[in-house]
C-alpha positions in Angstrom: 0.1 -0.2 0.0 1.6 3.5 -1.2 1.6 6.1 1.3 0.3 9.5 1.0 2.9 11.8 -0.3 3.5 15.3 0.4 3.8 16.8 -3.0 0.7 15.9 -4.7 1.3 15.3 -8.4 5.2 15.8 -8.1 7.7 12.8 -8.3 10.6 14.5 -6.1 9.8 14.8 -2.5 13.0 16.2 -1.6 15.4 18.8 -3.4 19.2 17.5 -3.1 21.7 20.1 -3.1 23.1 21.4 -6.7 26.8 19.9 -6.7 27.9 22.9 -8.3 26.5 25.7 -6.1 27.9 26.6 -2.8 24.6 28.0 -1.3 21.7 25.4 -1.0 18.2 26.8 0.1 16.1 24.6 2.6 12.4 24.6 2.9 10.8 26.3 5.8 7.4 26.8 6.6 7.8 28.9 9.4 5.6 31.3 7.4 2.4 29.2 7.4 -0.6 29.9 9.0 -1.9 27.7 11.8 -3.6 24.8 10.1 -2.0 25.5 6.8 -0.1 22.6 5.6 2.7 22.9 2.5 0.5 20.6 0.1 -1.8 23.7 0.1 0.8 25.5 -1.8 1.3 23.6 -5.1 4.5 24.4 -7.2 3.3 25.6 -10.7 5.5 24.6 -13.8 7.4 27.6 -15.2 8.4 27.5 -18.9 11.9 29.4 -19.6 13.2 30.1 -23.1 16.1 28.1 -24.1 18.5 29.8 -26.4 20.6 26.9 -27.5 22.2 27.3 -30.8 22.5 23.9 -31.4 19.6 20.8 -31.1 21.1 17.7 -32.2 23.5 16.2 -29.6 26.1 13.5 -30.5 26.7 10.7 -28.2 29.7 7.8 -28.3 28.6 5.9 -25.2 29.3 1.9 -26.7 26.3 0.7 -24.7 24.0 3.5 -26.3 22.3 2.4 -29.5 22.1 5.7 -31.2 24.8 8.6 -32.0 22.5 11.5 -32.4 19.5 12.8 -30.5 17.2 15.5 -30.1 15.8 17.0 -27.0 13.4 19.7 -27.7 13.0 20.3 -23.8 15.5 20.3 -20.8 13.5 19.0 -17.4 10.5 16.8 -17.9 7.2 17.8 -16.2 6.6 14.0 -16.0 8.3 13.8 -12.8 9.7 10.3 -12.8 11.7 9.8 -9.5 13.9 7.2 -11.1 15.0 9.6 -14.1 18.6 9.4 -15.0 18.6 12.9 -16.7 17.9 14.7 -13.3 21.4 15.8 -12.6 21.6 17.5 -16.1 19.4 20.4 -14.4 22.3 21.0 -12.2 24.2 22.5 -15.0 21.9 25.1 -15.5 21.9 26.2 -11.8 18.8 24.5 -10.9 18.4 21.3 -8.7 17.6 17.6 -9.4 14.4 17.5 -7.5 11.6 19.7 -8.0 13.4 22.1 -10.3 13.8 19.5 -12.8 10.2 18.8 -13.1 8.8 22.3 -12.6 11.5 24.5 -14.3 11.1 23.3 -18.0 13.4 25.0 -20.7 11.8 25.2 -24.1 14.1 25.3 -27.4 11.8 27.4 -29.2 14.1 27.3 -32.5 14.3 23.4 -32.5 12.5 22.8 -35.9 14.8 25.6 -37.4 17.8 24.3 -35.9 17.1 20.5 -37.1 16.4 21.8 -40.3 20.2 23.7 -40.9 21.8 20.5 -38.9 20.4 18.3 -41.4 20.8 20.5 -44.7 24.5 20.5 -44.0 26.5 19.0 -47.0 28.6 16.9 -44.5 26.0 15.0 -43.1 25.7 11.5 -44.0 21.7 10.1 -43.0 21.5 7.9 -40.1 18.6 7.3 -37.6 18.2 9.9 -34.9 16.7 9.4 -31.5 13.9 11.9 -30.0 13.8 11.5 -26.5 17.7 11.0 -25.9 17.6 12.4 -22.5 14.0 14.0 -21.8 10.8 12.9 -23.1 9.8 14.9 -26.4 6.1 14.2 -25.5 6.2 15.6 -22.1 3.0 17.7 -21.2 4.6 20.8 -22.4 4.6 19.5 -25.9 1.1 19.7 -25.9 1.3 23.8 -25.7 4.7 24.2 -27.6 4.2 21.5 -30.3 8.2 21.5 -31.0 8.3 17.6 -31.2 5.8 17.6 -34.1 7.3 20.3 -36.0 10.7 18.4 -35.7 8.9 15.3 -36.9 7.5 17.3 -39.7 10.8 18.5 -40.7 12.2 14.8 -40.7 9.2 13.7 -42.5 9.7 16.1 -45.2 13.3 15.0 -45.9 13.1 11.4 -45.5 15.2 11.7 -42.0 14.6 8.2 -40.1 13.8 8.9 -36.4 13.1 6.7 -33.4 11.0 8.2 -30.4 10.7 6.4 -26.9 8.2 8.4 -24.9 5.7 7.5 -21.7 3.2 9.9 -23.1 0.1 8.9 -25.2 0.2 12.4 -26.9 2.5 10.8 -29.5 -0.6 9.7 -31.4 -1.9 12.9 -31.9 0.8 13.1 -34.7 -0.1 10.2 -36.4 -1.1 12.5 -39.5 2.9 12.7 -39.6 3.9 9.3 -38.5 2.1 7.1 -40.5 3.3 8.5 -44.1 7.0 8.0 -42.5 5.9 4.2 -41.2 5.1 3.6 -44.8 8.8 4.3 -45.9 10.1 2.8 -42.7 11.4 5.8 -41.2 10.1 5.8 -38.0 9.8 3.1 -34.9 8.3 4.4 -31.5 8.7 2.5 -28.2 5.8 3.3 -25.5 8.0 3.1 -22.1 5.9 1.1 -19.6 7.3 0.9 -16.0 4.1 -0.8 -14.1 0.6 -1.6 -15.1 -0.7 -0.6 -11.5 -2.2 2.7 -11.9 -1.7 3.7 -8.3 2.0 3.0 -8.5 2.2 4.8 -11.7 0.7 7.8 -10.0 3.6 8.2 -7.5 6.1 6.7 -9.2 6.1 9.1 -12.6 3.1 11.1 -11.6 2.6 13.2 -15.0 3.0 10.3 -17.6 0.5 8.8 -19.2 -1.5 6.1 -17.4 -0.4 2.5 -18.2 -3.9 2.0 -19.6 -3.2 5.0 -21.9 0.1 3.9 -23.2 -1.3 0.3 -24.1 -3.9 1.9 -25.9 -1.4 4.2 -27.7 0.5 0.9 -28.6 -2.8 -0.3 -30.1 -3.5 3.1 -32.1 0.1 3.0 -33.8 0.0 -0.2 -34.7 -3.2 -0.2 -36.2 -1.9 2.8 -38.2 0.9 0.6 -39.5 3.7 2.2 -37.4 6.3 -0.2 -36.1 5.6 0.0 -32.4 7.4 -1.6 -29.5 7.3 -1.6 -25.6 10.4 -0.5 -23.3 10.3 -1.8 -19.7 12.4 1.1 -18.3 13.3 1.0 -15.7 13.2 -2.5 -14.1 13.1 -1.8 -10.3 14.4 -4.9 -8.5 11.7 -5.7 -5.7 9.3 -3.4 -7.0 8.2 -4.2 -10.5 10.5 -6.8 -11.8 7.5 -9.2 -11.3 5.5 -7.2 -13.8 7.7 -7.9 -16.6 5.7 -10.8 -17.8 2.2 -9.1 -17.6 3.7 -5.9 -19.3 5.0 -8.1 -22.3 1.7 -9.9 -22.6 -0.1 -6.7 -22.6 2.2 -4.9 -25.0 2.0 -7.8 -27.5 -2.1 -7.8 -27.2 -1.9 -4.4 -28.0 0.1 -4.7 -31.2 3.8 -4.3 -30.0 6.3 -6.1 -32.3 9.7 -5.7 -30.0 10.5 -5.2 -26.7 13.4 -3.9 -24.4 14.2 -3.2 -20.9 16.8 -1.1 -18.5 17.5 -1.6 -15.2 17.1 1.2 -12.6 20.1 3.5 -12.6 20.8 6.0 -9.9 23.6 8.4 -10.7 24.6 11.3 -8.8 21.6 13.3 -7.5 19.1 10.8 -8.7 20.0 8.7 -5.8 18.8 11.1 -3.1 15.6 11.8 -5.2 14.7 8.1 -5.7 15.7 7.1 -2.1 13.6 9.9 -0.3 10.5 8.9 -2.3 11.0 5.2 -1.5 11.1 6.2 2.2 7.9 8.1 2.1 6.0 6.1 -0.6 6.9 2.5 0.4 8.7 2.8 3.9 8.0 -1.0 4.1 9.8 -1.9 1.2 12.4 0.4 1.4 15.0 -1.8 2.8 14.5 -5.0 0.5 14.4 -2.7 -2.6 17.8 -1.1 -1.8 19.3 -4.3 -1.0 18.0 -5.8 -4.2 19.2 -2.9 -6.3 22.7 -3.5 -4.2 22.9 -6.8 -5.4 22.7 -5.9 -9.1 25.3 -3.1 -8.9 28.4 -4.8 -6.8 27.1 -3.7 -3.2 26.4 -0.2 -4.6 23.3 2.0 -5.5 24.7 2.8 -8.8 27.4 1.3 -11.5 28.1 4.0 -14.0 30.5 1.4 -15.7 29.6 1.1 -19.7 28.1 -2.4 -20.3 27.0 -2.9 -16.8 25.0 0.2 -16.4 22.0 -0.6 -18.3 21.5 -4.3 -17.0 23.2 -4.7 -14.1 25.0 -8.1 -12.8 24.9 -10.6 -10.2 22.2 -13.3 -9.6 19.4 -11.0 -9.3 20.3 -8.9 -12.6 20.4 -12.4 -14.3 17.2 -13.5 -13.2 15.6 -10.5 -14.4 17.3 -10.9 -17.6 16.3 -14.6 -17.9 12.7 -13.7 -17.1 12.8 -11.0 -19.7 14.1 -13.2 -22.5 11.7 -16.2 -21.7 8.9 -14.2 -21.9 9.7 -11.8 -24.8 10.3 -14.8 -26.7 7.2 -16.6 -25.4 5.2 -13.4 -27.0 7.6 -13.0 -30.0 8.8 -9.7 -28.9 12.5 -10.8 -29.4 12.8 -10.4 -32.8 15.5 -8.2 -34.5 14.0 -5.6 -36.3 15.6 -4.3 -39.4 17.2 -0.9 -39.3 15.3 2.3 -40.2 15.3 3.3 -44.0 18.1 6.0 -44.9 17.7 6.0 -48.7 14.8 8.5 -48.8 16.9 11.3 -47.4 17.2 14.4 -49.2 18.7 17.3 -47.5 16.2 19.8 -46.6 16.1 23.6 -47.8 17.7 25.4 -44.7 15.6 27.9 -42.9 17.5 30.7 -44.2 15.8 29.7 -47.6 19.2 29.5 -49.6 18.6 27.1 -52.0 21.6 24.7 -53.5 23.4 25.0 -56.6 23.8 21.6 -56.9 
């Protein structure tokens, strides 16, 4: 049974100090009137303009399956307590707790920047990941439509795109995704952590419900979009037992592939997650932390390439074996062919300058 959390609608229940700042603000409720409580003062999301001059990030990590990624937003209002991207907000002078999910930086020029990047003479097409860091279909996308406009750029020039999201909002863009799917230039993975709606509401409070994500798999599949499921993250002692049920539900909805990743707790993700665990599931905290340590060489995190995504040890192997068995049972272990690059034609840059040749 989940405990009631102090910050309703938010994942982080703690604000760990920014690693790079000498001063840290502590919450102080001395100013509250008698009878008031902190949860009567909800934190509103702030949207801040991000003046980044580039939109495509290059990655050379040997255990990451993509080289390039696009992230139209920094921070993520989904508020997943386990999100490995939380520490990136510290580079901006914010904290990895509530700031990460309530101060969202919006890259307003993302579509134009992507267009110009794809128009470069030296670019050799390969697939680009949308949501390499934060979710490109987080709630802000409903308002700003940056991901949609970036997809339209990709569709125009035949650029292959891979999408990972926890939000059913991706189905809004079926009018763009369906023509891309006909040329095999798009693939979508719906990330499902649990089928328990109550757990999802506290673990990842502003994501779409598990039911909505399964419904989205069905919608995308019916429209001819290649769609799969990402069980991410698997948290030992919390949702690892759900692997068979998630794979079965995803298959029945129309998924054709599956993957998983083990919980990672780098840097300031660790205090956010462990504080949530202590407040939401105090009776399970010690067991879950012990099982995580058994997958991480006695620690709560392991940043070593090759081990960080799947862990090591007996518990990690049991999780891997369970996934392999049921992925095979539901025919979700297939090797999907790479996305097509042969349709790519450089777009006209945002300046409107045409090519001579």
